[in-house]
C-alpha positions as CSV (number, residue, x, y, z in Angstrom):
1,X,31.3,-63.5,-48.5
2,X,27.8,-62.2,-47.5
3,X,28.9,-61.3,-44.0
4,X,32.0,-59.5,-45.3
5,X,29.9,-57.4,-47.7
6,X,27.5,-56.6,-44.8
7,X,30.4,-55.5,-42.6
8,X,31.8,-53.3,-45.4
9,X,28.4,-51.7,-46.0
10,X,28.2,-50.9,-42.3
11,X,31.7,-49.4,-42.3
12,X,30.7,-47.2,-45.2
13,X,28.1,-45.4,-43.1
14,X,30.5,-43.4,-40.8
15,X,32.8,-42.7,-43.8
16,X,29.9,-41.4,-45.8
17,X,28.6,-39.2,-42.9
18,X,32.1,-37.9,-42.1
19,X,32.8,-37.0,-45.8
20,X,29.6,-35.3,-46.5
21,X,29.6,-33.4,-43.2
22,X,33.1,-32.1,-43.9
23,X,32.1,-30.9,-47.4
24,X,28.9,-29.4,-46.0
25,X,30.8,-27.5,-43.3
26,X,33.4,-26.2,-45.9
27,X,30.6,-24.9,-48.1
28,X,28.9,-23.3,-45.1
29,X,32.2,-21.5,-44.3
30,X,32.6,-19.9,-47.7
31,X,32.7,-16.1,-47.6
32,X,29.8,-14.1,-49.0
33,X,26.1,-14.5,-48.9
34,X,24.6,-16.5,-51.8
35,X,21.2,-15.0,-51.2
36,X,22.4,-11.4,-51.3
37,X,24.4,-12.3,-54.5
38,X,21.0,-12.9,-56.2
39,X,20.4,-9.1,-56.2
40,X,23.7,-8.3,-57.9
41,X,24.8,-4.7,-57.3
42,X,21.4,-3.7,-55.9
43,X,21.1,-3.2,-52.2
44,X,18.7,-6.0,-51.1
45,X,15.9,-5.6,-48.6
46,X,16.9,-7.4,-45.4
47,X,13.4,-8.7,-44.9
48,X,13.3,-10.2,-48.4
49,X,16.7,-11.9,-47.8
50,X,15.4,-13.2,-44.5
51,X,12.3,-14.6,-46.2
52,X,14.3,-16.4,-48.9
53,X,16.7,-17.9,-46.3
54,X,13.7,-19.1,-44.2
55,X,12.1,-20.6,-47.3
56,X,15.3,-22.5,-48.1
57,X,16.1,-23.4,-44.5
58,X,19.4,-21.4,-44.6
59,X,18.5,-19.6,-41.3
60,X,18.6,-22.9,-39.4
61,X,21.7,-23.9,-37.4
62,X,24.4,-25.8,-39.3
63,X,23.7,-29.2,-37.6
64,X,19.9,-28.8,-38.4
65,X,20.7,-27.9,-42.1
66,X,22.9,-31.0,-42.4
67,X,20.3,-33.2,-40.8
68,X,17.6,-32.0,-43.2
69,X,20.0,-32.6,-46.1
70,X,20.9,-36.1,-44.8
71,X,17.2,-37.1,-44.3
72,X,16.3,-35.7,-47.7
73,X,18.9,-37.9,-49.4
74,X,16.9,-41.0,-48.6
75,X,14.1,-39.5,-50.6
76,X,16.3,-38.5,-53.5
77,X,16.3,-34.9,-52.5
78,X,19.7,-33.3,-52.9
79,X,18.4,-29.8,-52.1
80,X,17.4,-26.8,-54.2
81,X,19.5,-24.3,-56.1
82,X,19.2,-20.8,-54.7
83,X,19.4,-18.8,-57.9
84,X,17.1,-20.9,-60.1
85,X,15.0,-22.7,-57.5
86,X,15.7,-25.9,-59.5
87,X,16.1,-29.2,-57.6
88,X,19.7,-30.2,-57.4
89,X,18.7,-33.7,-58.3
90,X,17.4,-32.4,-61.7
91,X,20.7,-30.5,-62.3
92,X,22.7,-33.7,-61.5
93,X,20.5,-35.9,-63.7
94,X,21.4,-33.7,-66.7
95,X,25.1,-33.3,-66.0
96,X,26.0,-36.6,-64.4
97,X,25.5,-38.9,-67.5
98,X,27.8,-36.6,-69.5
99,X,30.6,-37.0,-67.0
100,X,29.9,-40.8,-66.7
101,X,30.4,-41.2,-70.5
102,X,33.6,-39.1,-70.3
103,X,34.9,-41.0,-67.2
104,X,34.1,-44.4,-68.6
105,X,35.8,-43.5,-71.9
106,X,38.9,-42.3,-70.0
107,X,38.8,-45.4,-67.7
108,X,38.6,-47.9,-70.6
109,X,41.5,-46.1,-72.4
110,X,43.5,-46.2,-69.2
111,X,43.0,-49.9,-68.6
112,X,43.6,-51.0,-72.2
113,X,46.6,-48.8,-73.0
114,X,48.1,-48.8,-69.5
115,X,48.0,-52.6,-68.9
116,X,49.2,-53.3,-72.5
117,X,52.1,-50.9,-72.2
118,X,53.0,-52.1,-68.7
119,X,52.8,-55.8,-69.7
120,X,55.1,-55.4,-72.7
121,X,57.5,-53.1,-70.8
122,X,57.6,-55.6,-67.9
123,X,58.3,-58.5,-70.2
124,X,61.2,-56.6,-71.8
125,X,62.4,-54.9,-68.7
126,X,65.5,-52.7,-69.0
127,X,65.3,-52.9,-72.8
128,X,64.9,-50.0,-75.2
129,X,61.1,-50.2,-75.2
130,X,61.0,-50.2,-71.4
131,X,63.2,-47.1,-71.3
132,X,61.0,-45.3,-73.9
133,X,57.9,-46.1,-71.9
134,X,59.6,-44.9,-68.7
135,X,60.3,-41.5,-70.3
136,X,56.8,-41.3,-71.8
137,X,55.1,-42.0,-68.4
138,X,57.4,-39.5,-66.6
139,X,56.4,-36.9,-69.1
140,X,52.7,-37.6,-68.5
141,X,53.2,-37.4,-64.7
142,X,55.2,-34.2,-64.9
143,X,52.9,-32.2,-67.2
144,X,49.8,-30.7,-65.5
145,X,46.5,-31.8,-66.9
146,X,45.4,-28.2,-67.9
147,X,48.7,-27.7,-69.8
148,X,48.3,-31.0,-71.6
149,X,44.7,-30.2,-72.4
150,X,45.5,-26.8,-74.0
151,X,48.5,-28.3,-75.8
152,X,46.4,-31.2,-77.3
153,X,43.6,-28.7,-78.2
154,X,46.0,-26.4,-80.0
155,X,47.8,-29.3,-81.8
156,X,45.0,-31.6,-82.8
157,X,42.2,-29.1,-83.2
158,X,43.6,-25.8,-84.3
159,X,46.7,-27.0,-86.2
160,X,45.8,-30.4,-87.6
161,X,42.0,-30.0,-87.6
162,X,41.4,-33.7,-86.6
163,X,38.9,-32.9,-83.9
164,X,36.7,-30.0,-82.8
165,X,38.3,-27.7,-80.2
166,X,35.3,-28.0,-78.0
167,X,32.6,-30.6,-77.5
168,X,29.4,-29.7,-79.3
169,X,27.6,-32.9,-78.8
170,X,28.3,-34.9,-75.6
171,X,26.5,-37.9,-77.2
172,X,29.2,-38.2,-79.9
173,X,32.1,-40.4,-78.6
174,X,34.3,-39.0,-81.3
175,X,34.1,-35.5,-79.8
176,X,34.8,-37.0,-76.3
177,X,38.0,-38.8,-77.5
178,X,40.4,-35.9,-76.9
179,X,39.0,-34.8,-73.5
180,X,39.0,-38.5,-72.4
181,X,42.7,-38.9,-73.4
182,X,43.6,-35.7,-71.5
183,X,41.6,-36.9,-68.5
184,X,43.2,-40.3,-68.6
185,X,46.8,-39.2,-69.1
186,X,47.9,-39.2,-65.5
187,X,46.1,-42.4,-64.6
188,X,47.6,-44.0,-67.8
189,X,51.1,-43.3,-66.5
190,X,50.5,-44.8,-63.1
191,X,48.7,-47.9,-64.4
192,X,51.6,-48.4,-66.9
193,X,54.3,-48.1,-64.2
194,X,52.3,-50.3,-61.7
195,X,51.8,-53.0,-64.3
196,X,55.4,-52.9,-65.5
197,X,56.8,-53.2,-61.9
198,X,54.4,-56.0,-61.0
199,X,55.0,-58.0,-64.1
200,X,58.8,-57.7,-63.9
201,X,58.7,-58.8,-60.2
202,X,56.4,-61.8,-60.8
203,X,58.5,-63.0,-63.7
204,X,61.1,-64.0,-61.2
205,X,58.6,-65.8,-58.9
206,X,58.8,-69.6,-58.4
207,X,55.3,-70.3,-59.8
208,X,56.3,-68.8,-63.1
209,X,59.4,-70.9,-63.3
210,X,57.3,-74.0,-62.4
211,X,54.8,-73.2,-65.2
212,X,57.6,-72.8,-67.7
213,X,59.2,-76.0,-66.5
214,X,56.0,-77.9,-67.0
215,X,56.1,-76.8,-70.7
216,X,53.0,-74.6,-70.6
217,X,52.6,-72.4,-73.7
218,X,54.1,-68.9,-73.2
219,X,50.7,-67.4,-74.0
220,X,49.1,-69.3,-71.1
221,X,52.0,-68.5,-68.7
222,X,51.7,-64.8,-69.5
223,X,48.0,-64.4,-69.9
224,X,46.8,-66.6,-67.1
225,X,49.4,-67.0,-64.5
226,X,51.6,-63.9,-64.8
227,X,49.1,-61.2,-65.8
228,X,46.4,-62.4,-63.4
229,X,48.6,-62.0,-60.3
230,X,50.2,-58.9,-61.6
231,X,46.9,-57.1,-61.8
232,X,46.1,-57.1,-58.1
233,X,47.9,-53.8,-57.3
234,X,46.6,-52.3,-60.6
235,X,43.0,-53.1,-59.6
236,X,43.6,-51.4,-56.3
237,X,44.6,-48.2,-58.0
238,X,41.8,-48.4,-60.6
239,X,39.2,-48.8,-57.9
240,X,40.0,-45.4,-56.4
241,X,40.8,-43.9,-59.8
242,X,37.2,-43.9,-61.0
243,X,36.3,-41.3,-58.4
244,X,39.5,-39.4,-59.1
245,X,38.7,-39.2,-62.8
246,X,35.2,-37.8,-62.0
247,X,36.7,-35.2,-59.7
248,X,39.5,-34.4,-62.2
249,X,36.9,-33.7,-64.9
250,X,36.5,-30.2,-63.5
251,X,39.6,-29.0,-65.4
252,X,39.1,-31.1,-68.5
253,X,35.4,-30.2,-68.9
254,X,36.3,-26.5,-68.5
255,X,38.9,-26.7,-71.3
256,X,36.8,-28.6,-73.8
257,X,33.4,-27.0,-72.8
258,X,31.9,-30.3,-71.7
259,X,28.7,-29.7,-69.8
260,X,29.2,-32.3,-67.1
261,X,29.4,-32.3,-63.3
262,X,32.9,-30.7,-63.4
263,X,31.6,-27.7,-65.3
264,X,28.5,-27.6,-63.0
265,X,30.7,-27.5,-59.9
266,X,32.8,-24.7,-61.3
267,X,29.7,-22.6,-62.1
268,X,28.2,-23.4,-58.7
269,X,31.3,-22.3,-56.9
270,X,31.3,-19.0,-58.7
271,X,27.7,-18.5,-57.6
272,X,28.3,-19.9,-54.1
273,X,25.7,-22.5,-54.7
274,X,26.6,-24.7,-51.8
275,X,23.7,-27.1,-52.3
276,X,24.8,-28.0,-55.8
277,X,28.4,-28.6,-54.8
278,X,27.5,-30.7,-51.8
279,X,25.0,-32.8,-53.9
280,X,27.6,-33.6,-56.6
281,X,30.3,-34.2,-54.0
282,X,28.0,-36.6,-52.2
283,X,27.5,-38.5,-55.5
284,X,31.3,-38.8,-56.0
285,X,31.7,-40.1,-52.4
286,X,29.2,-42.8,-53.1
287,X,31.1,-43.7,-56.3
288,X,34.3,-43.9,-54.3
289,X,32.8,-46.2,-51.6
290,X,31.1,-48.6,-54.1
291,X,34.3,-48.8,-56.2
292,X,36.3,-49.6,-53.1
293,X,33.9,-52.5,-52.2
294,X,34.0,-53.9,-55.8
295,X,37.8,-53.8,-55.7
296,X,37.9,-55.9,-52.5
297,X,35.6,-58.4,-54.1
298,X,37.7,-58.6,-57.2
299,X,40.7,-59.6,-55.1
300,X,39.1,-63.0,-54.6
301,X,38.6,-63.4,-58.3
302,X,42.2,-62.5,-59.2
303,X,43.8,-64.5,-56.3
304,X,42.0,-67.7,-55.3
305,X,44.1,-67.7,-52.0
306,X,42.0,-64.7,-50.8
307,X,38.8,-65.7,-49.0
308,X,36.4,-63.5,-47.2
309,X,34.6,-65.0,-44.2
């Protein structure tokens, strides 16, 4: 197990470098000059622009800028914002916990509701409940998240008055409930369908017939033998879904005025703050890589036949 983890950590290095380099190059290629944009409609002094670029290292070649960024990461330096001169690490430290709370809320809701609906649907495959769940999940997949967000906001906030239309306090989980449900809607549909398909397939497996023939209680057959093996494809999806939820928070946080990394990325793109976007994207890449490693390790827990040398 230790050697496998070491190999996976080594494999993460080129993936991390390639991902961050691609994002860095994309931000560098954006049209417009972020330094000149600081002066608004005024015509800036070229010497002043050159001095600011030199101070921030923006006059260096692209490869040199990326090298400086990469070496700074090991010291916790994600760069500096051009407009405010604030360290990007400070901006992330304020916005990231908000998105983490929202993402974890959405993730827990996805796991609990998705696995439960999928399990019941798989146990009663091709019955009325299964068909209702199928229609429900297809609707969630078909409706874009921003449409669902505005629809839920109009219905539950403006019409019924159950919740506030926007989040006033990100510490209050009650105010994060509606944004979390909207953020989790697409993932909920996929987890439900994956669980349903896996449960329905494993119900016909020989080991389930053997467990029933031995006279094991139905609760043990379903809870231990059936569900444990059926969760392997679901865990695979959920591992990558954590990063997807954080990336998808851009739309949800904009609709519900949640001041997390999604809203921060949106504002940074409008100001062409490449350092902020690259810093947040780097953090999301790390989350993806760590989640992928944890998923592989969970396989051995769910299926004892899987062993890592």
